[in-house]
A tleap script that builds the chain and sets N, CA, C and O, in Angstrom:
source leaprc.protein.ff14SB
mol = sequence {
  NMET LYS ASN LYS TYR MET SER PHE CYS LEU
  PHE LEU MET VAL VAL VAL LEU MET ALA CYS
  ASN ARG LYS LYS THR PRO ASP SER CYS GLN
  GLY ALA ILE CYS THR ALA GLU PHE ARG MET
  HIE THR VAL TYR LEU LYS ASP SER THR GLY
  ALA ASP PHE ILE PRO ASP LYS VAL GLU THR
  TYR ASN THR ASN ALA GLN LEU ILE LEU PHE
  GLN THR THR ALA ALA VAL PRO GLY MET ASN
  VAL TYR THR VAL VAL ASP ASP SER ASN LEU
  ASP ASP LEU GLY VAL ASN ILE THR ASN GLU
  LEU THR PHE LYS ILE ILE LYS ASN ASN VAL
  VAL VAL LYS GLU ALA ILE TYR GLN ASP LYS
  ALA ASP CYS CYS HIE ILE SER GLN VAL SER
  GLY ALA ASP THR LEU ILE VAL CASN
}
set mol.1.N position { 4.929 -43.975 9.501 }
set mol.1.CA position { 3.999 -43.226 8.661 }
set mol.1.C position { 3.248 -42.020 9.113 }
set mol.1.O position { 2.940 -41.004 8.491 }
set mol.2.N position { 3.003 -42.419 10.485 }
set mol.2.CA position { 2.005 -41.009 11.039 }
set mol.2.C position { 3.033 -39.922 11.109 }
set mol.2.O position { 2.747 -38.794 10.709 }
set mol.3.N position { 4.031 -40.160 11.522 }
set mol.3.CA position { 4.942 -38.908 11.879 }
set mol.3.C position { 5.098 -38.261 10.395 }
set mol.3.O position { 4.939 -37.051 10.237 }
set mol.4.N position { 5.417 -39.130 9.316 }
set mol.4.CA position { 5.497 -38.229 7.920 }
set mol.4.C position { 4.240 -37.494 7.609 }
set mol.4.O position { 4.348 -36.341 7.193 }
set mol.5.N position { 3.041 -38.033 7.764 }
set mol.5.CA position { 2.110 -37.292 7.495 }
set mol.5.C position { 1.831 -36.018 8.481 }
set mol.5.O position { 1.330 -34.958 8.105 }
set mol.6.N position { 2.130 -36.233 9.431 }
set mol.6.CA position { 2.043 -35.008 10.562 }
set mol.6.C position { 3.140 -33.841 10.171 }
set mol.6.O position { 2.974 -32.621 10.171 }
set mol.7.N position { 4.249 -34.565 9.854 }
set mol.7.CA position { 5.357 -33.377 9.528 }
set mol.7.C position { 4.826 -32.766 8.122 }
set mol.7.O position { 4.855 -31.544 7.979 }
set mol.8.N position { 4.376 -33.542 7.157 }
set mol.8.CA position { 3.754 -32.877 5.843 }
set mol.8.C position { 2.895 -31.783 6.119 }
set mol.8.O position { 3.043 -30.674 5.606 }
set mol.9.N position { 1.829 -32.137 7.077 }
set mol.9.CA position { 0.508 -31.156 7.344 }
set mol.9.C position { 1.277 -30.013 8.025 }
set mol.9.O position { 0.919 -28.882 7.699 }
set mol.10.N position { 2.331 -30.127 8.967 }
set mol.10.CA position { 2.849 -28.942 9.845 }
set mol.10.C position { 3.767 -28.206 8.554 }
set mol.10.O position { 3.914 -26.987 8.466 }
set mol.11.N position { 4.257 -29.055 7.729 }
set mol.11.CA position { 5.027 -27.768 6.692 }
set mol.11.C position { 4.154 -27.171 5.698 }
set mol.11.O position { 4.433 -26.110 5.139 }
set mol.12.N position { 3.012 -27.897 5.453 }
set mol.12.CA position { 2.030 -27.186 4.635 }
set mol.12.C position { 1.419 -26.029 5.072 }
set mol.12.O position { 1.219 -25.054 4.348 }
set mol.13.N position { 1.030 -26.133 6.574 }
set mol.13.CA position { 0.508 -25.013 7.206 }
set mol.13.C position { 1.454 -24.047 7.230 }
set mol.13.O position { 1.050 -22.936 6.887 }
set mol.14.N position { 2.742 -24.149 7.572 }
set mol.14.CA position { 3.905 -22.985 7.549 }
set mol.14.C position { 3.867 -22.312 6.015 }
set mol.14.O position { 3.936 -21.105 5.781 }
set mol.15.N position { 3.760 -23.225 5.173 }
set mol.15.CA position { 3.953 -22.529 3.928 }
set mol.15.C position { 2.517 -21.718 3.652 }
set mol.15.O position { 2.585 -20.704 2.957 }
set mol.16.N position { 1.464 -22.058 4.076 }
set mol.16.CA position { 0.197 -21.518 3.692 }
set mol.16.C position { 0.189 -20.063 4.559 }
set mol.16.O position { -0.171 -18.959 4.150 }
set mol.17.N position { 0.648 -20.389 5.740 }
set mol.17.CA position { 0.924 -19.170 6.619 }
set mol.17.C position { 1.735 -17.991 6.189 }
set mol.17.O position { 1.465 -16.804 6.371 }
set mol.18.N position { 2.754 -18.500 5.603 }
set mol.18.CA position { 3.874 -17.585 5.254 }
set mol.18.C position { 3.391 -17.088 3.929 }
set mol.18.O position { 3.767 -15.953 3.637 }
set mol.19.N position { 2.595 -17.747 3.028 }
set mol.19.CA position { 1.858 -17.023 1.991 }
set mol.19.C position { 1.136 -16.223 2.114 }
set mol.19.O position { 1.054 -15.390 1.212 }
set mol.20.N position { 0.279 -16.113 3.294 }
set mol.20.CA position { -0.849 -14.977 3.781 }
set mol.20.C position { -0.099 -14.126 4.358 }
set mol.20.O position { -0.729 -13.068 4.356 }
set mol.21.N position { 1.002 -13.969 4.908 }
set mol.21.CA position { 1.830 -13.024 5.493 }
set mol.21.C position { 2.211 -11.836 4.791 }
set mol.21.O position { 2.479 -10.796 5.394 }
set mol.22.N position { 2.255 -11.962 3.276 }
set mol.22.CA position { 2.754 -11.057 2.523 }
set mol.22.C position { 1.661 -9.769 2.524 }
set mol.22.O position { 0.505 -9.932 2.135 }
set mol.23.N position { 2.070 -8.717 2.916 }
set mol.23.CA position { 0.971 -7.698 3.040 }
set mol.23.C position { 0.675 -6.774 2.064 }
set mol.23.O position { -0.506 -6.486 1.869 }
set mol.24.N position { 1.649 -6.206 1.347 }
set mol.24.CA position { 1.594 -5.253 0.507 }
set mol.24.C position { 2.065 -5.532 -0.807 }
set mol.24.O position { 2.236 -4.655 -1.653 }
set mol.25.N position { 2.307 -6.919 -1.012 }
set mol.25.CA position { 2.778 -7.378 -2.350 }
set mol.25.C position { 1.738 -7.457 -3.437 }
set mol.25.O position { 0.787 -8.236 -3.375 }
set mol.26.N position { 1.990 -6.467 -4.623 }
set mol.26.CA position { 0.858 -6.333 -5.334 }
set mol.26.C position { 0.894 -7.776 -6.580 }
set mol.26.O position { 1.819 -8.550 -6.826 }
set mol.27.N position { -0.414 -7.710 -7.132 }
set mol.27.CA position { -0.518 -8.747 -7.919 }
set mol.27.C position { 0.668 -8.992 -8.874 }
set mol.27.O position { 1.130 -10.113 -9.091 }
set mol.28.N position { 1.148 -7.779 -9.461 }
set mol.28.CA position { 2.293 -7.775 -10.356 }
set mol.28.C position { 3.405 -8.297 -9.933 }
set mol.28.O position { 4.336 -8.483 -10.717 }
set mol.29.N position { 3.485 -8.613 -8.638 }
set mol.29.CA position { 4.659 -9.271 -8.363 }
set mol.29.C position { 4.830 -10.685 -8.244 }
set mol.29.O position { 5.893 -11.277 -8.053 }
set mol.30.N position { 3.571 -11.222 -8.386 }
set mol.30.CA position { 3.617 -12.605 -8.471 }
set mol.30.C position { 4.270 -13.404 -9.698 }
set mol.30.O position { 3.898 -13.170 -10.847 }
set mol.31.N position { 5.093 -14.195 -9.459 }
set mol.31.CA position { 5.990 -14.705 -10.458 }
set mol.31.C position { 7.069 -13.993 -10.940 }
set mol.31.O position { 7.729 -14.368 -11.909 }
set mol.32.N position { 7.287 -12.953 -10.294 }
set mol.32.CA position { 8.613 -11.975 -10.511 }
set mol.32.C position { 9.940 -12.946 -10.290 }
set mol.32.O position { 10.078 -13.789 -9.404 }
set mol.33.N position { 10.818 -12.620 -11.271 }
set mol.33.CA position { 12.056 -13.543 -10.998 }
set mol.33.C position { 13.149 -12.439 -10.209 }
set mol.33.O position { 13.481 -11.325 -10.615 }
set mol.34.N position { 13.503 -13.008 -9.190 }
set mol.34.CA position { 14.464 -12.137 -8.357 }
set mol.34.C position { 15.963 -12.665 -8.754 }
set mol.34.O position { 16.159 -13.753 -9.295 }
set mol.35.N position { 16.955 -11.765 -8.418 }
set mol.35.CA position { 18.152 -12.097 -8.421 }
set mol.35.C position { 18.673 -12.445 -7.181 }
set mol.35.O position { 18.058 -11.974 -6.224 }
set mol.36.N position { 19.750 -13.221 -6.904 }
set mol.36.CA position { 20.070 -13.815 -5.599 }
set mol.36.C position { 20.882 -12.610 -4.722 }
set mol.36.O position { 21.240 -12.778 -3.556 }
set mol.37.N position { 21.081 -11.511 -5.405 }
set mol.37.CA position { 21.671 -10.579 -4.549 }
set mol.37.C position { 20.788 -10.276 -3.204 }
set mol.37.O position { 19.616 -10.632 -3.089 }
set mol.38.N position { 21.438 -9.650 -2.321 }
set mol.38.CA position { 20.778 -9.270 -0.856 }
set mol.38.C position { 21.261 -8.009 -0.635 }
set mol.38.O position { 22.442 -7.706 -0.469 }
set mol.39.N position { 20.173 -7.181 -0.639 }
set mol.39.CA position { 20.522 -5.516 -0.782 }
set mol.39.C position { 20.254 -5.080 0.796 }
set mol.39.O position { 19.231 -5.447 1.375 }
set mol.40.N position { 21.185 -4.328 1.388 }
set mol.40.CA position { 20.794 -3.507 2.521 }
set mol.40.C position { 21.138 -1.836 2.501 }
set mol.40.O position { 22.138 -1.428 1.910 }
set mol.41.N position { 20.444 -1.149 3.027 }
set mol.41.CA position { 20.633 0.090 3.270 }
set mol.41.C position { 21.253 0.426 4.689 }
set mol.41.O position { 20.617 0.380 5.742 }
set mol.42.N position { 22.551 0.762 4.567 }
set mol.42.CA position { 23.212 1.008 5.719 }
set mol.42.C position { 23.714 2.574 6.192 }
set mol.42.O position { 23.592 3.502 5.392 }
set mol.43.N position { 24.136 2.736 7.197 }
set mol.43.CA position { 24.325 4.117 7.950 }
set mol.43.C position { 25.579 3.803 8.624 }
set mol.43.O position { 25.753 2.687 9.112 }
set mol.44.N position { 26.599 4.858 8.691 }
set mol.44.CA position { 28.138 4.710 9.633 }
set mol.44.C position { 27.615 5.769 10.653 }
set mol.44.O position { 27.121 6.849 10.329 }
set mol.45.N position { 27.781 5.339 11.871 }
set mol.45.CA position { 27.824 6.366 12.885 }
set mol.45.C position { 28.845 6.618 13.603 }
set mol.45.O position { 29.498 5.679 14.057 }
set mol.46.N position { 29.174 7.835 13.838 }
set mol.46.CA position { 30.371 8.522 14.335 }
set mol.46.C position { 30.026 9.614 15.525 }
set mol.46.O position { 28.952 10.215 15.506 }
set mol.47.N position { 30.889 9.805 16.436 }
set mol.47.CA position { 30.569 10.991 17.092 }
set mol.47.C position { 31.012 12.209 16.663 }
set mol.47.O position { 31.504 12.219 15.535 }
set mol.48.N position { 30.960 13.419 17.369 }
set mol.48.CA position { 31.229 14.673 17.126 }
set mol.48.C position { 32.783 14.958 16.949 }
set mol.48.O position { 33.231 16.014 16.501 }
set mol.49.N position { 33.504 13.923 17.341 }
set mol.49.CA position { 35.136 14.061 17.425 }
set mol.49.C position { 35.585 13.212 16.269 }
set mol.49.O position { 36.796 13.134 16.064 }
set mol.50.N position { 34.596 12.450 15.349 }
set mol.50.CA position { 34.766 11.556 14.436 }
set mol.50.C position { 35.195 10.101 14.658 }
set mol.50.O position { 35.512 9.330 13.752 }
set mol.51.N position { 35.166 9.797 16.055 }
set mol.51.CA position { 35.235 8.398 16.372 }
set mol.51.C position { 33.921 7.684 16.145 }
set mol.51.O position { 32.840 8.262 16.035 }
set mol.52.N position { 34.159 6.022 16.069 }
set mol.52.CA position { 32.988 5.648 15.916 }
set mol.52.C position { 32.031 5.927 17.235 }
set mol.52.O position { 32.509 6.009 18.366 }
set mol.53.N position { 30.838 6.041 16.996 }
set mol.53.CA position { 29.696 5.926 18.076 }
set mol.53.C position { 29.060 4.533 18.092 }
set mol.53.O position { 28.632 4.057 17.041 }
set mol.54.N position { 28.983 3.859 19.254 }
set mol.54.CA position { 28.658 2.682 19.444 }
set mol.54.C position { 27.443 2.704 20.433 }
set mol.54.O position { 27.526 2.864 21.651 }
set mol.55.N position { 26.170 2.496 19.619 }
set mol.55.CA position { 24.807 2.609 20.428 }
set mol.55.C position { 24.588 1.211 21.158 }
set mol.55.O position { 25.326 0.233 21.026 }
set mol.56.N position { 23.633 1.273 21.822 }
set mol.56.CA position { 23.135 0.186 22.834 }
set mol.56.C position { 22.128 -0.526 21.785 }
set mol.56.O position { 22.026 -1.749 21.876 }
set mol.57.N position { 21.358 0.167 20.771 }
set mol.57.CA position { 20.621 -0.577 19.914 }
set mol.57.C position { 20.253 0.513 18.894 }
set mol.57.O position { 20.390 1.703 19.179 }
set mol.58.N position { 19.718 0.044 17.537 }
set mol.58.CA position { 19.173 1.155 16.784 }
set mol.58.C position { 17.838 0.171 16.226 }
set mol.58.O position { 17.813 -1.041 16.009 }
set mol.59.N position { 16.859 1.110 16.103 }
set mol.59.CA position { 15.462 0.713 15.541 }
set mol.59.C position { 14.997 1.556 14.190 }
set mol.59.O position { 15.219 2.753 14.006 }
set mol.60.N position { 14.373 0.753 13.383 }
set mol.60.CA position { 13.862 1.441 12.023 }
set mol.60.C position { 12.461 1.339 12.384 }
set mol.60.O position { 12.130 0.338 13.020 }
set mol.61.N position { 11.555 2.227 12.079 }
set mol.61.CA position { 10.166 2.230 12.005 }
set mol.61.C position { 9.733 2.700 10.674 }
set mol.61.O position { 10.358 3.603 10.117 }
set mol.62.N position { 8.577 2.079 10.061 }
set mol.62.CA position { 8.003 2.426 9.007 }
set mol.62.C position { 6.931 3.447 9.241 }
set mol.62.O position { 6.698 3.916 10.356 }
set mol.63.N position { 6.153 3.843 7.919 }
set mol.63.CA position { 5.366 5.021 7.965 }
set mol.63.C position { 4.248 4.838 9.080 }
set mol.63.O position { 3.891 5.833 9.710 }
set mol.64.N position { 3.708 3.646 9.330 }
set mol.64.CA position { 2.764 3.101 10.189 }
set mol.64.C position { 3.312 3.132 11.597 }
set mol.64.O position { 2.636 2.644 12.503 }
set mol.65.N position { 4.632 3.737 11.871 }
set mol.65.CA position { 5.145 3.616 13.285 }
set mol.65.C position { 5.282 2.128 13.691 }
set mol.65.O position { 5.284 1.959 14.910 }
set mol.66.N position { 5.381 1.170 13.039 }
set mol.66.CA position { 5.687 -0.097 13.337 }
set mol.66.C position { 7.158 -0.220 13.317 }
set mol.66.O position { 7.883 0.374 12.518 }
set mol.67.N position { 7.571 -1.055 14.277 }
set mol.67.CA position { 9.125 -1.294 14.200 }
set mol.67.C position { 9.382 -2.608 13.461 }
set mol.67.O position { 9.061 -3.757 13.768 }
set mol.68.N position { 10.066 -2.119 12.379 }
set mol.68.CA position { 10.453 -3.185 11.244 }
set mol.68.C position { 12.060 -3.894 11.454 }
set mol.68.O position { 12.427 -4.885 10.823 }
set mol.69.N position { 12.711 -3.335 12.232 }
set mol.69.CA position { 14.001 -3.593 12.185 }
set mol.69.C position { 14.902 -3.283 13.716 }
set mol.69.O position { 14.917 -2.154 14.207 }
set mol.70.N position { 15.462 -4.200 14.209 }
set mol.70.CA position { 16.036 -3.935 15.504 }
set mol.70.C position { 17.443 -4.550 15.544 }
set mol.70.O position { 17.626 -5.707 15.165 }
set mol.71.N position { 18.497 -3.727 16.032 }
set mol.71.CA position { 19.831 -4.344 16.111 }
set mol.71.C position { 20.617 -3.956 17.256 }
set mol.71.O position { 20.656 -2.789 17.644 }
set mol.72.N position { 21.268 -4.936 17.831 }
set mol.72.CA position { 22.181 -4.495 18.845 }
set mol.72.C position { 23.702 -4.652 18.694 }
set mol.72.O position { 24.580 -4.670 19.557 }
set mol.73.N position { 23.769 -4.761 17.334 }
set mol.73.CA position { 25.370 -5.018 16.912 }
set mol.73.C position { 25.481 -4.533 15.560 }
set mol.73.O position { 24.534 -4.577 14.775 }
set mol.74.N position { 26.465 -4.133 15.308 }
set mol.74.CA position { 26.728 -3.590 14.042 }
set mol.74.C position { 26.584 -4.607 12.823 }
set mol.74.O position { 26.950 -5.774 12.966 }
set mol.75.N position { 26.034 -4.142 11.594 }
set mol.75.CA position { 25.690 -4.958 10.337 }
set mol.75.C position { 26.777 -5.631 9.642 }
set mol.75.O position { 26.608 -6.647 8.968 }
set mol.76.N position { 27.996 -4.998 9.830 }
set mol.76.CA position { 29.265 -5.545 9.389 }
set mol.76.C position { 30.196 -5.790 10.324 }
set mol.76.O position { 30.576 -4.737 10.838 }
set mol.77.N position { 30.782 -6.860 10.807 }
set mol.77.CA position { 31.616 -7.000 11.997 }
set mol.77.C position { 32.953 -6.263 11.510 }
set mol.77.O position { 33.466 -6.467 10.409 }
set mol.78.N position { 33.431 -5.408 12.444 }
set mol.78.CA position { 34.752 -4.516 12.432 }
set mol.78.C position { 34.459 -3.389 11.636 }
set mol.78.O position { 35.428 -2.719 11.277 }
set mol.79.N position { 33.166 -2.982 11.232 }
set mol.79.CA position { 32.783 -1.521 10.821 }
set mol.79.C position { 31.590 -1.081 11.563 }
set mol.79.O position { 30.743 -1.868 11.986 }
set mol.80.N position { 31.544 0.190 11.710 }
set mol.80.CA position { 30.345 0.693 12.697 }
set mol.80.C position { 29.130 1.294 11.573 }
set mol.80.O position { 28.620 2.407 11.447 }
set mol.81.N position { 28.965 0.156 10.930 }
set mol.81.CA position { 27.689 0.609 10.219 }
set mol.81.C position { 26.635 -0.335 10.682 }
set mol.81.O position { 26.855 -1.471 11.103 }
set mol.82.N position { 25.228 0.352 10.545 }
set mol.82.CA position { 24.064 -0.252 11.039 }
set mol.82.C position { 23.114 -0.301 9.910 }
set mol.82.O position { 23.212 0.500 8.980 }
set mol.83.N position { 22.073 -1.335 9.962 }
set mol.83.CA position { 21.112 -1.311 8.936 }
set mol.83.C position { 20.101 -0.441 9.131 }
set mol.83.O position { 19.576 -0.332 10.239 }
set mol.84.N position { 19.700 0.306 8.034 }
set mol.84.CA position { 18.317 1.038 8.146 }
set mol.84.C position { 17.204 -0.018 7.814 }
set mol.84.O position { 16.303 -0.154 8.641 }
set mol.85.N position { 17.193 -0.766 6.689 }
set mol.85.CA position { 16.362 -1.586 6.013 }
set mol.85.C position { 17.185 -2.463 5.107 }
set mol.85.O position { 18.267 -2.095 4.648 }
set mol.86.N position { 16.548 -3.825 4.826 }
set mol.86.CA position { 17.116 -4.493 3.948 }
set mol.86.C position { 16.132 -5.410 3.226 }
set mol.86.O position { 14.927 -5.226 3.400 }
set mol.87.N position { 16.543 -6.331 2.472 }
set mol.87.CA position { 15.696 -7.125 1.516 }
set mol.87.C position { 14.894 -7.866 2.349 }
set mol.87.O position { 13.880 -8.290 1.795 }
set mol.88.N position { 15.049 -8.201 3.691 }
set mol.88.CA position { 14.080 -8.988 4.444 }
set mol.88.C position { 12.989 -8.139 5.002 }
set mol.88.O position { 12.043 -8.660 5.592 }
set mol.89.N position { 13.078 -6.951 4.851 }
set mol.89.CA position { 12.034 -6.091 5.244 }
set mol.89.C position { 10.927 -5.647 4.065 }
set mol.89.O position { 10.064 -4.802 4.303 }
set mol.90.N position { 11.040 -6.257 2.878 }
set mol.90.CA position { 10.102 -5.950 1.735 }
set mol.90.C position { 8.653 -6.007 2.279 }
set mol.90.O position { 7.961 -5.034 1.981 }
set mol.91.N position { 8.062 -6.997 3.039 }
set mol.91.CA position { 6.703 -7.041 3.302 }
set mol.91.C position { 6.422 -5.695 4.148 }
set mol.91.O position { 5.299 -5.197 4.073 }
set mol.92.N position { 7.361 -5.126 4.907 }
set mol.92.CA position { 7.043 -4.234 5.776 }
set mol.92.C position { 6.990 -2.545 5.160 }
set mol.92.O position { 6.725 -1.538 5.817 }
set mol.93.N position { 7.344 -2.639 3.654 }
set mol.93.CA position { 7.246 -1.542 2.785 }
set mol.93.C position { 6.136 -1.561 1.657 }
set mol.93.O position { 5.507 -2.554 1.290 }
set mol.94.N position { 6.046 -0.553 1.286 }
set mol.94.CA position { 5.107 -0.544 0.132 }
set mol.94.C position { 5.815 -0.661 -1.111 }
set mol.94.O position { 6.842 -0.008 -1.292 }
set mol.95.N position { 5.309 -1.514 -2.069 }
set mol.95.CA position { 5.956 -1.774 -3.289 }
set mol.95.C position { 5.763 -0.639 -4.203 }
set mol.95.O position { 4.662 -0.099 -4.312 }
set mol.96.N position { 6.952 -0.202 -4.960 }
set mol.96.CA position { 6.906 0.956 -6.140 }
set mol.96.C position { 6.695 2.140 -5.592 }
set mol.96.O position { 6.499 3.048 -6.400 }
set mol.97.N position { 6.670 2.467 -4.251 }
set mol.97.CA position { 6.428 3.850 -3.885 }
set mol.97.C position { 7.526 4.058 -2.893 }
set mol.97.O position { 8.112 3.139 -2.320 }
set mol.98.N position { 7.784 5.464 -2.714 }
set mol.98.CA position { 8.676 5.874 -1.706 }
set mol.98.C position { 8.306 5.771 -0.238 }
set mol.98.O position { 7.369 6.492 0.107 }
set mol.99.N position { 8.880 4.992 0.711 }
set mol.99.CA position { 8.813 4.746 2.056 }
set mol.99.C position { 9.215 5.463 2.780 }
set mol.99.O position { 10.436 5.456 2.628 }
set mol.100.N position { 8.873 6.304 3.726 }
set mol.100.CA position { 9.366 7.020 4.590 }
set mol.100.C position { 9.725 6.323 6.097 }
set mol.100.O position { 8.790 6.175 6.884 }
set mol.101.N position { 11.088 5.899 6.485 }
set mol.101.CA position { 11.353 5.131 7.504 }
set mol.101.C position { 11.879 6.198 8.574 }
set mol.101.O position { 12.330 7.266 8.160 }
set mol.102.N position { 11.836 5.968 9.726 }
set mol.102.CA position { 12.522 6.742 10.979 }
set mol.102.C position { 13.601 5.817 11.628 }
set mol.102.O position { 13.279 4.722 12.088 }
set mol.103.N position { 14.699 6.209 11.652 }
set mol.103.CA position { 15.924 5.467 12.105 }
set mol.103.C position { 16.188 5.997 13.484 }
set mol.103.O position { 16.372 7.208 13.605 }
set mol.104.N position { 16.228 5.147 14.625 }
set mol.104.CA position { 16.436 5.844 15.907 }
set mol.104.C position { 17.687 5.203 16.547 }
set mol.104.O position { 17.866 3.986 16.589 }
set mol.105.N position { 18.509 6.098 17.025 }
set mol.105.CA position { 19.917 5.523 17.667 }
set mol.105.C position { 19.753 5.707 19.305 }
set mol.105.O position { 19.632 6.810 19.838 }
set mol.106.N position { 19.765 4.649 19.899 }
set mol.106.CA position { 19.516 4.536 21.388 }
set mol.106.C position { 20.604 4.212 22.157 }
set mol.106.O position { 21.216 3.171 21.919 }
set mol.107.N position { 21.016 5.130 23.261 }
set mol.107.CA position { 22.133 4.573 24.189 }
set mol.107.C position { 21.641 5.085 25.731 }
set mol.107.O position { 21.175 6.184 26.032 }
set mol.108.N position { 21.861 4.103 26.464 }
set mol.108.CA position { 21.121 4.165 27.982 }
set mol.108.C position { 19.777 4.601 27.678 }
set mol.108.O position { 19.354 5.648 28.167 }
set mol.109.N position { 18.936 3.753 26.767 }
set mol.109.CA position { 17.569 3.680 27.142 }
set mol.109.C position { 17.003 5.206 26.531 }
set mol.109.O position { 15.819 5.533 26.625 }
set mol.110.N position { 18.081 6.091 25.880 }
set mol.110.CA position { 17.429 7.305 25.392 }
set mol.110.C position { 17.695 7.443 23.892 }
set mol.110.O position { 18.755 7.114 23.360 }
set mol.111.N position { 16.795 7.882 23.354 }
set mol.111.CA position { 16.945 8.074 21.889 }
set mol.111.C position { 17.780 9.358 21.689 }
set mol.111.O position { 17.281 10.463 21.901 }
set mol.112.N position { 19.149 9.189 21.249 }
set mol.112.CA position { 20.224 10.273 21.227 }
set mol.112.C position { 20.009 10.700 19.766 }
set mol.112.O position { 20.379 11.862 19.594 }
set mol.113.N position { 19.529 10.118 18.678 }
set mol.113.CA position { 19.483 10.865 17.498 }
set mol.113.C position { 18.476 9.954 16.718 }
set mol.113.O position { 18.441 8.734 16.873 }
set mol.114.N position { 17.725 10.591 15.938 }
set mol.114.CA position { 16.534 10.284 14.836 }
set mol.114.C position { 17.072 10.791 13.609 }
set mol.114.O position { 17.637 11.882 13.543 }
set mol.115.N position { 16.896 9.957 12.557 }
set mol.115.CA position { 16.873 10.530 11.193 }
set mol.115.C position { 15.787 9.766 10.395 }
set mol.115.O position { 15.348 8.622 10.513 }
set mol.116.N position { 15.496 10.788 9.535 }
set mol.116.CA position { 14.370 10.047 8.300 }
set mol.116.C position { 14.998 9.670 7.086 }
set mol.116.O position { 15.961 10.262 6.600 }
set mol.117.N position { 14.441 8.679 6.607 }
set mol.117.CA position { 15.120 8.086 5.429 }
set mol.117.C position { 14.020 7.746 4.443 }
set mol.117.O position { 12.901 7.486 4.885 }
set mol.118.N position { 14.263 7.728 3.099 }
set mol.118.CA position { 13.485 7.225 2.198 }
set mol.118.C position { 14.205 6.356 1.177 }
set mol.118.O position { 15.148 6.612 0.428 }
set mol.119.N position { 13.407 5.132 1.387 }
set mol.119.CA position { 13.675 3.968 0.477 }
set mol.119.C position { 12.647 3.543 -0.474 }
set mol.119.O position { 11.516 3.934 -0.182 }
set mol.120.N position { 12.738 2.954 -1.368 }
set mol.120.CA position { 11.887 2.099 -2.337 }
set mol.120.C position { 12.006 0.650 -2.279 }
set mol.120.O position { 13.110 0.178 -2.007 }
set mol.121.N position { 10.897 -0.212 -2.525 }
set mol.121.CA position { 11.024 -1.429 -2.553 }
set mol.121.C position { 10.367 -2.037 -3.689 }
set mol.121.O position { 9.146 -1.899 -3.757 }
set mol.122.N position { 10.990 -2.710 -4.625 }
set mol.122.CA position { 10.138 -3.130 -5.974 }
set mol.122.C position { 9.904 -4.733 -5.425 }
set mol.122.O position { 10.206 -5.082 -4.283 }
set mol.123.N position { 9.388 -5.524 -6.317 }
set mol.123.CA position { 9.001 -6.897 -5.951 }
set mol.123.C position { 10.205 -7.707 -5.286 }
set mol.123.O position { 10.006 -8.741 -4.648 }
set mol.124.N position { 11.468 -7.156 -5.486 }
set mol.124.CA position { 12.692 -8.206 -5.016 }
set mol.124.C position { 13.451 -7.352 -4.072 }
set mol.124.O position { 13.872 -7.933 -3.072 }
set mol.125.N position { 13.721 -6.025 -4.198 }
set mol.125.CA position { 14.943 -5.492 -3.486 }
set mol.125.C position { 14.523 -4.131 -2.983 }
set mol.125.O position { 13.489 -3.639 -3.436 }
set mol.126.N position { 15.208 -3.512 -2.122 }
set mol.126.CA position { 15.007 -2.058 -1.723 }
set mol.126.C position { 16.294 -1.436 -2.304 }
set mol.126.O position { 17.351 -1.941 -2.684 }
set mol.127.N position { 15.807 -0.063 -2.237 }
set mol.127.CA position { 16.984 0.982 -2.760 }
set mol.127.C position { 16.837 2.247 -2.034 }
set mol.127.O position { 15.711 2.651 -1.746 }
set mol.128.N position { 17.881 2.893 -1.719 }
set mol.128.CA position { 17.816 4.099 -0.763 }
set mol.128.C position { 17.424 5.194 -1.840 }
set mol.128.O position { 17.850 5.136 -2.994 }
set mol.129.N position { 16.586 6.193 -1.385 }
set mol.129.CA position { 16.273 7.142 -2.162 }
set mol.129.C position { 16.940 8.314 -1.611 }
set mol.129.O position { 17.689 8.930 -2.368 }
set mol.130.N position { 16.777 8.753 -0.317 }
set mol.130.CA position { 17.439 9.759 0.335 }
set mol.130.C position { 17.833 9.517 1.889 }
set mol.130.O position { 17.448 8.538 2.528 }
set mol.131.N position { 18.613 10.496 2.380 }
set mol.131.CA position { 19.258 10.247 3.693 }
set mol.131.C position { 20.850 10.095 3.727 }
set mol.131.O position { 21.552 9.533 2.886 }
set mol.132.N position { 21.214 10.680 4.806 }
set mol.132.CA position { 22.770 10.526 5.055 }
set mol.132.C position { 23.216 9.157 5.149 }
set mol.132.O position { 22.532 8.293 5.697 }
set mol.133.N position { 24.352 8.933 4.626 }
set mol.133.CA position { 25.099 7.698 4.638 }
set mol.133.C position { 26.017 7.732 5.912 }
set mol.133.O position { 26.530 6.697 6.338 }
set mol.134.N position { 26.190 8.833 6.446 }
set mol.134.CA position { 26.904 8.843 7.915 }
set mol.134.C position { 26.051 9.885 8.900 }
set mol.134.O position { 25.720 11.037 8.619 }
set mol.135.N position { 25.821 9.244 9.982 }
set mol.135.CA position { 25.274 10.231 11.183 }
set mol.135.C position { 26.308 10.554 12.181 }
set mol.135.O position { 27.109 9.753 12.663 }
set mol.136.N position { 26.214 11.699 12.417 }
set mol.136.CA position { 27.121 12.144 13.615 }
set mol.136.C position { 26.075 12.131 14.827 }
set mol.136.O position { 24.958 12.647 14.791 }
set mol.137.N position { 26.577 11.526 15.782 }
set mol.137.CA position { 25.861 11.660 17.101 }
set mol.137.C position { 26.642 12.155 18.226 }
set mol.137.O position { 27.728 11.695 18.578 }
set mol.138.N position { 26.008 13.136 18.776 }
set mol.138.CA position { 26.640 13.857 19.766 }
set mol.138.C position { 26.463 13.422 21.241 }
set mol.138.O position { 27.018 14.051 22.142 }
savepdb mol mol.pdb
quit
């Protein structure tokens, strides 16, 4: 009985902490009904010859220069596309405004390419506003 009570208390604490973690969600999003789809803003990386460019990692930063996404492998197996931002980053973006994101491509611990993207986030999903779908890394 004591373990059930402890488990319930721990579960309740996690739920409360997660609810407190939503930074920029406006009151207007309370009760919003979202679809089950999961949106990703991805970019294809290639070198100047047109071959796939394989970075060591890619990083995305928000307007506050906070790292919000980090990847060491392609987002889609078998394709050389990497995620700039996706629906899991909603709490890192301002809702119903255009967010400027800095996407960094890193090889051998050096930033070899940096691109600026603009994305919007509503209460449920992100959407790309501007930025190239393919980046050429020299």
